[in-house]
C-alpha positions in Angstrom: 44.1 66.7 -26.3 45.1 64.2 -29.0 43.1 61.1 -29.5 44.4 57.8 -30.9 42.8 56.1 -33.8 40.5 53.3 -32.5 40.4 54.8 -29.0 37.1 54.1 -27.2 35.1 56.1 -24.7 31.6 56.3 -23.2 29.2 59.3 -23.5 28.5 60.1 -19.8 25.1 61.6 -20.7 23.7 58.8 -22.9 25.9 55.9 -21.8 26.6 55.2 -25.5 29.9 53.6 -26.4 32.0 55.6 -28.9 35.1 54.9 -31.0 37.5 57.5 -32.4 37.9 56.9 -36.2 39.1 59.3 -39.0 39.3 62.3 -36.7 35.8 62.0 -35.1 33.9 60.0 -32.5 31.4 57.5 -33.8 29.0 55.1 -32.2 30.4 51.5 -31.8 28.5 49.2 -34.1 27.5 45.9 -32.4 28.8 42.7 -33.9 26.3 40.8 -36.0 25.6 37.4 -34.3 24.8 34.6 -36.7 21.3 33.3 -36.3 20.4 29.7 -35.4 19.2 29.3 -38.9 22.6 30.5 -40.3 24.7 28.5 -37.9 22.9 25.2 -38.0 21.3 23.7 -41.1 17.6 22.9 -40.5 16.7 19.2 -40.6 14.2 18.2 -43.2 10.7 17.5 -42.0 9.2 14.0 -41.9 7.1 14.7 -45.0 10.1 16.1 -46.8 12.0 12.9 -46.0 9.1 10.8 -47.4 8.9 12.9 -50.6 12.6 12.6 -51.2 12.6 8.7 -51.1 11.7 8.2 -54.8 14.2 10.8 -55.9 17.0 9.0 -54.2 16.2 5.5 -55.5 19.8 4.3 -56.0 20.7 5.5 -52.4 17.6 3.7 -51.0 18.6 0.5 -52.8 22.1 0.7 -51.2 20.6 1.3 -47.8 18.3 -1.7 -48.2 21.3 -3.9 -49.1 23.1 -2.7 -46.0 20.0 -3.4 -43.8 19.5 -6.9 -45.2 23.1 -7.8 -44.6 22.9 -6.4 -41.1 19.8 -8.5 -40.4 21.1 -11.7 -41.9 24.4 -11.5 -39.9 22.8 -10.3 -36.6 22.6 -13.6 -34.8 26.1 -14.9 -35.8 27.4 -11.4 -35.3 26.1 -11.3 -31.7 27.8 -14.6 -31.0 31.0 -13.3 -32.6 30.9 -10.0 -30.6 30.4 -12.0 -27.4 33.4 -14.2 -28.2 35.5 -11.1 -29.0 34.4 -9.3 -25.8 35.5 -12.3 -23.8 38.8 -12.4 -25.7 39.4 -8.7 -24.9 38.6 -9.2 -21.3 40.9 -12.2 -21.0 43.9 -10.7 -22.8 43.4 -7.0 -22.0 43.4 -6.1 -25.7 41.0 -3.8 -27.5 40.2 -5.7 -30.7 37.3 -4.3 -32.8 33.9 -6.0 -32.6 33.1 -8.1 -35.7 29.8 -6.3 -36.2 31.5 -2.9 -36.2 34.1 -4.2 -38.7 31.3 -5.4 -41.0 29.6 -2.0 -41.0 32.9 -0.1 -41.6 33.7 -2.5 -44.5 30.3 -1.8 -46.2 31.0 2.0 -45.7 34.4 1.7 -47.4 32.8 -0.2 -50.3 30.5 2.8 -50.9 27.3 1.4 -49.3 25.4 4.5 -48.0 24.6 5.0 -44.4 21.3 6.2 -42.8 21.2 9.9 -42.3 17.6 10.7 -41.3 15.3 9.3 -38.7 13.0 7.9 -41.4 15.9 6.0 -42.9 17.0 4.6 -39.6 13.4 3.5 -38.8 13.1 1.8 -42.2 16.5 0.2 -41.7 15.4 -1.3 -38.3 12.3 -2.8 -40.0 14.2 -4.2 -42.9 16.9 -5.7 -40.7 14.2 -7.3 -38.5 12.5 -8.9 -41.5 15.8 -10.2 -42.7 16.8 -11.5 -39.2 13.4 -13.4 -38.9 14.5 -15.5 -41.9 17.7 -16.7 -40.3 17.3 -20.3 -38.9 18.0 -20.5 -35.2 20.6 -23.1 -34.0 19.2 -26.1 -32.1 20.9 -28.4 -29.6 19.9 -31.9 -28.7 16.4 -33.4 -29.2 13.7 -30.8 -29.9 10.2 -31.0 -28.4 7.3 -31.4 -30.9 5.5 -28.3 -32.1 3.1 -26.8 -29.5 4.5 -29.2 -26.9 3.6 -28.3 -23.3 5.2 -29.9 -20.3 3.0 -31.9 -17.9 1.7 -30.1 -14.9 3.4 -30.8 -11.5 1.4 -32.1 -8.6 1.4 -28.6 -7.0 0.1 -27.0 -10.2 -2.7 -29.6 -10.5 -3.8 -29.0 -6.9 -3.6 -25.2 -7.2 -5.6 -25.3 -10.4 -8.5 -26.8 -8.5 -8.0 -24.6 -5.4 -7.7 -21.4 -7.4 -11.2 -21.8 -8.7 -12.4 -21.5 -5.1 -10.3 -18.4 -4.6 -7.3 -19.7 -2.8 -3.9 -18.0 -3.2 -0.4 -19.2 -2.6 3.1 -17.6 -2.6 4.0 -17.8 -6.4 7.3 -19.7 -6.0 5.4 -22.7 -4.3 3.7 -23.4 -7.6 6.2 -22.0 -10.2 9.7 -21.8 -8.6 11.2 -19.7 -11.5 13.8 -17.1 -10.9 11.4 -14.1 -11.3 8.9 -15.7 -8.8 11.7 -16.4 -6.3 13.0 -12.9 -6.7 9.5 -11.4 -6.2 9.0 -13.4 -3.0 12.5 -12.3 -1.8 11.6 -8.6 -2.2 8.1 -9.1 -0.7 9.4 -11.2 2.2 8.6 -14.9 2.2 7.2 -15.0 5.8 5.0 -11.9 5.3 3.7 -13.2 2.0 2.7 -16.5 3.6 1.0 -14.6 6.5 -1.1 -12.5 4.1 -1.9 -15.6 2.0 -3.1 -17.5 5.1 -5.4 -14.7 6.1 -7.0 -14.6 2.6 -7.2 -18.4 2.5 -8.9 -18.7 5.9 -11.8 -16.6 4.5 -12.1 -19.0 1.6 -12.1 -22.1 3.9 -14.7 -20.6 6.2 -16.9 -19.8 3.1 -16.6 -23.4 1.8 -17.5 -24.8 5.2 -20.5 -22.5 5.5 -21.6 -23.5 2.0 -21.3 -27.2 2.9 -23.6 -27.0 5.9 -26.0 -24.5 4.4 -25.0 -21.4 6.5 -25.0 -17.9 5.1 -21.5 -16.7 4.2 -21.9 -13.8 6.6 -23.0 -16.0 9.5 -20.3 -17.0 11.9 -19.7 -20.7 12.3 -20.3 -21.5 16.0 -21.2 -24.6 18.0 -24.6 -23.1 18.6 -25.2 -22.5 14.9 -24.2 -26.1 14.2 -26.5 -27.4 16.9 -29.4 -25.5 15.3 -28.7 -27.2 12.0 -28.6 -30.6 13.6 -31.9 -30.0 15.5 -33.6 -29.0 12.3 -32.2 -31.9 10.3 -33.0 -34.2 13.2 -36.7 -33.9 12.4 -36.1 -36.6 9.8 -34.8 -38.8 12.6 -38.0 -38.6 14.6 -39.9 -40.0 11.6 -37.7 -43.1 11.7 -38.4 -44.1 15.3 -41.7 -45.9 14.4 -40.5 -47.9 11.4 -40.1 -51.2 13.3 -37.4 -53.7 14.0 -34.1 -53.6 12.0 -32.4 -56.8 11.2 -28.7 -56.1 10.3 -27.2 -57.4 7.1 -23.7 -58.7 6.2 -22.7 -55.2 5.1 -23.4 -53.9 8.6 -21.2 -56.5 10.2 -18.4 -55.9 7.7 -18.5 -52.2 8.6 -18.2 -53.1 12.3 -15.3 -55.4 11.5 -13.5 -52.6 9.8 -13.8 -50.4 12.9 -11.7 -52.7 15.0 -9.4 -53.8 12.2 -6.5 -51.6 13.2 -6.4 -52.7 16.9 -7.0 -56.3 15.9 -4.0 -56.3 13.6 -1.8 -54.9 16.4 -3.1 -57.3 19.0 -2.5 -60.3 16.6 1.3 -59.9 16.7 1.6 -57.9 19.9 -0.9 -59.4 22.3 0.5 -57.6 25.3 0.7 -54.2 23.6 -1.0 -51.3 25.4 -3.0 -49.9 22.5 -4.9 -47.4 24.8 -8.3 -47.3 23.2 -8.2 -50.9 21.9 -10.4 -52.3 24.7 -12.8 -49.4 24.4 -13.2 -49.9 20.7 -13.7 -53.6 21.0 -16.4 -52.9 23.6 -18.1 -50.4 21.2 -18.1 -52.9 18.3 -19.5 -55.6 20.6 -22.4 -53.3 21.7 -23.4 -52.8 18.1 -23.1 -56.4 16.9 -26.7 -57.4 17.6 -29.0 -59.7 15.6 -31.8 -57.1 15.7 -32.7 -53.8 17.3 -35.5 -51.3 17.2 -35.3 -48.3 14.9 -36.0 -45.9 17.8 -33.0 -47.3 19.8 -30.8 -47.0 16.7 -31.6 -43.3 16.3 -30.8 -42.5 19.9 -27.6 -44.5 19.8 -26.6 -42.6 16.6 -27.1 -39.3 18.4 -25.0 -40.4 21.4 -22.2 -41.7 19.2 -22.0 -38.5 17.1 -21.9 -36.3 20.2 -19.2 -38.4 22.0 -17.1 -38.6 18.8 -17.1 -34.8 18.4 -16.1 -34.3 22.0 -13.2 -36.8 21.7 -11.9 -35.4 18.4 -11.9 -31.7 19.3 -10.3 -29.4 21.9 -7.8 -30.8 24.4 -8.9 -34.4 23.7 -7.6 -34.2 20.1 -4.1 -34.3 21.6 -4.7 -37.6 23.3 -4.1 -40.5 20.8 -6.3 -42.9 22.7 -9.2 -40.5 22.9 -8.8 -39.5 19.3 -8.7 -43.1 18.1 -11.9 -43.9 20.1 -13.6 -40.8 18.8 -12.9 -41.8 15.2 -14.2 -45.3 16.0 -17.4 -43.8 17.4 -17.8 -41.7 14.3 -17.4 -44.7 12.0 -19.9 -46.7 14.1 -22.5 -43.9 13.8 -22.0 -44.0 10.0 -22.4 -47.8 9.9 -25.6 -47.6 12.0 -27.0 -44.8 9.8 -26.4 -46.7 6.6 -28.1 -49.8 8.1 -31.1 -47.7 8.9 -31.2 -46.3 5.4 -31.0 -49.8 3.8 -33.8 -50.9 6.2 -36.1 -48.1 5.0 -35.4 -48.9 1.4 -36.0 -52.6 1.8 -39.3 -52.0 3.6 -40.6 -49.7 0.8 -40.3 -46.4 2.7 -38.2 -44.7 0.0 -39.2 -41.2 0.8 -38.3 -41.7 4.4 -35.0 -43.3 3.3 -34.2 -40.3 1.1 -35.0 -37.7 3.7 -33.1 -39.6 6.4 -30.1 -40.0 4.1 -30.0 -36.2 3.3 -30.4 -35.4 7.0 -27.7 -37.7 8.2 -25.2 -36.4 5.6 -25.9 -32.9 6.6 -25.6 -33.7 10.3 -22.3 -35.6 9.5 -21.0 -32.5 7.8 -21.8 -30.4 10.8 -19.8 -32.7 13.0 -16.9 -32.7 10.6 -16.9 -28.9 10.5 -17.2 -28.8 14.3 -14.3 -31.2 14.7 -12.1 -28.8 12.6 -13.5 -25.6 14.3 -11.1 -23.6 16.3 -12.2 -21.4 19.3 -11.7 -18.3 17.1 -14.4 -19.5 14.8 -12.1 -20.4 12.0 -12.3 -23.9 10.3 -8.9 -25.5 10.4 -8.3 -26.8 6.9 -5.3 -28.9 8.1 -7.7 -31.0 10.2 -9.9 -31.6 7.2 -6.7 -32.7 5.3 -6.1 -35.3 8.0 -9.5 -36.8 7.4 -8.9 -36.8 3.6 -5.6 -38.6 4.0 -7.4 -41.3 6.1 -9.9 -41.8 3.3 -12.9 -40.3 5.0 -15.6 -39.1 2.6 -16.0 -35.3 2.5 -18.4 -33.1 0.7 -17.0 -31.4 -2.4 -16.6 -28.1 -0.5 -14.8 -29.6 2.4 -12.7 -31.8 0.1 -11.5 -28.7 -1.8 -10.3 -27.1 1.5 -8.7 -30.4 2.6 -6.9 -30.9 -0.7 -5.6 -27.4 -0.6 -4.3 -27.7 2.9 -2.7 -31.0 2.1 -0.8 -29.5 -0.9 0.0 -26.1 0.6 0.1 -26.5 4.4 1.9 -23.2 5.1 -0.6 -21.2 3.0 -3.5 -22.9 4.9 -2.3 -22.3 8.4 -4.9 -20.5 10.5 -4.1 -16.8 11.1 -4.1 -17.2 14.9 -1.1 -19.6 14.6 0.7 -17.6 11.9 0.1 -14.1 13.2 -0.7 -11.0 11.2 1.9 -9.4 9.0 3.4 -6.1 10.0 6.6 -4.1 9.8 9.3 -6.7 10.5 12.5 -6.0 12.4 14.4 -6.2 9.1 12.1 -3.6 7.5 12.6 -1.3 10.5 16.4 -1.8 10.5 16.8 -1.3 6.8 14.6 1.9 6.8 16.4 3.4 9.8 19.8 2.5 8.4 18.9 4.1 5.0 17.6 7.2 6.7 21.0 7.6 8.4 23.3 6.8 5.5 21.4 8.4 2.5 22.2 12.0 3.5 26.0 11.2 3.3 25.3 10.1 -0.4 23.5 13.4 -1.1 20.0 11.8 -1.0 17.0 12.7 1.1 16.6 10.5 4.2 12.9 10.1 3.3 14.0 8.0 0.3 14.5 5.1 2.8 10.8 4.8 3.1 10.9 3.3 -0.4 12.2 0.1 1.1 9.1 -1.0 3.1 6.9 0.5 0.4 8.6 -1.7 -2.2 8.1 -4.8 -0.1 4.5 -4.0 0.5 3.9 -3.5 -3.2 5.7 -6.8 -4.0 3.4 -8.7 -1.6 0.3 -7.3 -3.3 1.6 -8.2 -6.7 2.6 -11.7 -5.6 -1.0 -12.4 -4.4 -2.8 -10.4 -7.0 -5.6 -12.1 -9.0 -3.7 -11.4 -12.3 -0.5 -13.1 -11.2 -2.3 -16.0 -9.4 -4.3 -16.7 -12.6 -1.1 -16.9 -14.6 0.6 -19.4 -12.3 -1.0 -22.4 -14.1 -0.6 -21.0 -17.6 2.2 -22.7 -19.6 5.2 -20.4 -20.0 5.4 -18.6 -23.3 8.0 -20.1 -25.7 9.8 -17.5 -27.8 9.3 -18.2 -31.5 12.6 -18.4 -33.5 11.3 -15.8 -36.0 10.8 -13.3 -33.2 14.2 -14.0 -31.8 15.8 -13.4 -35.2 13.7 -10.3 -35.8 14.7 -8.8 -32.5 18.4 -9.6 -33.2 18.1 -8.0 -36.6 16.6 -4.8 -35.2 19.2 -4.7 -32.4 21.9 -5.0 -35.1 21.0 -1.5 -36.3 
């Protein structure tokens, strides 16, 4: 059997591939594959690149020149590129970007280009330093150096409230685009709900501190009565201090109580003011030339008790009863101050001091009770009403009142706002995503990222770090940093 030159066959015993050459069968030699080292030149190491720098001094000088030119032209180059991009979009042309043309021109002139990672890194640094020296364009009148804009009313109020621990939806203090976007992701209503829950704890703590209760002790009418009974021991010591002769300050205080109804009756004698007659009767009962200290103490107790009843619960919704309750509260204060002045004038300064401290504490308990809801929460909005009317409040209660006046939605009691949960929108978006994502080749479980993102955004919006930053002045980018960044980007 004749074999052809170059004919191949396989040895059935060994499986070796053979080729017929020069009259005999020989094993086929495998082709030599070029190694990775032979096919691709190996890049020099970082240390080799560093050692080669002094040896290529002319080249490094040329690279430095390219980098400096790139940095100095970065800012105007970006503006020129933007203008050219708009021109291309408007005309449908494909004109070259000015920054690209500059780089190509330097290459044609023989200016070297960066080849290694070290050269590119040094180039970015050199371009950044050159860009930092480029003066930034200014428009209009410039603010003085280190100028900070004045705080808004909301920022001033929140600065005081934040020290007590209050939180607010960020956009209500700093309505910038990032803050508005964060609230949009978090859900504005849900963020306010969570904030109101956190703030209610702060309001209750401030109220407890004002009346001397432990922060862990619930504020209840019983607890307030116990405080009054203990403070009332100072009242008992006043009963035997003799006859009190009112001064002009006392009668001026009484006149102020009926001032509102008197002004209305002056021009509208037939007006039905509701509580006007009752208030006039109250003032008349107090306008005495003299009275015993024991009677004054008992009358004060009755006025305080009646005022609290008229200013809380269902009675608070009746304008006539609410007006009479406020008049009774003011009358009790006028009588208490008269007793205090009587003790001071008769040389009983220790009694006067103890009585003054006791009456202030008792007054605070009535103020807290007037703002107390049936749930045990102190309604800061009711405290804000007292503050707007000019009623004196303790520092703790004034902080709560000021916050509620500036941020009413963040101070709403949780029982009125409700607790946050999965909204209908969250459920619908999650369900819709679970249905549509498989058609896009994605797992339906990826839809759970939507409510998770909203939950995370709420925590970020009300976090201590973000809340502390709401009153910090916004950082103004320095022109040198802008130029340096533009220079580095030019590479």
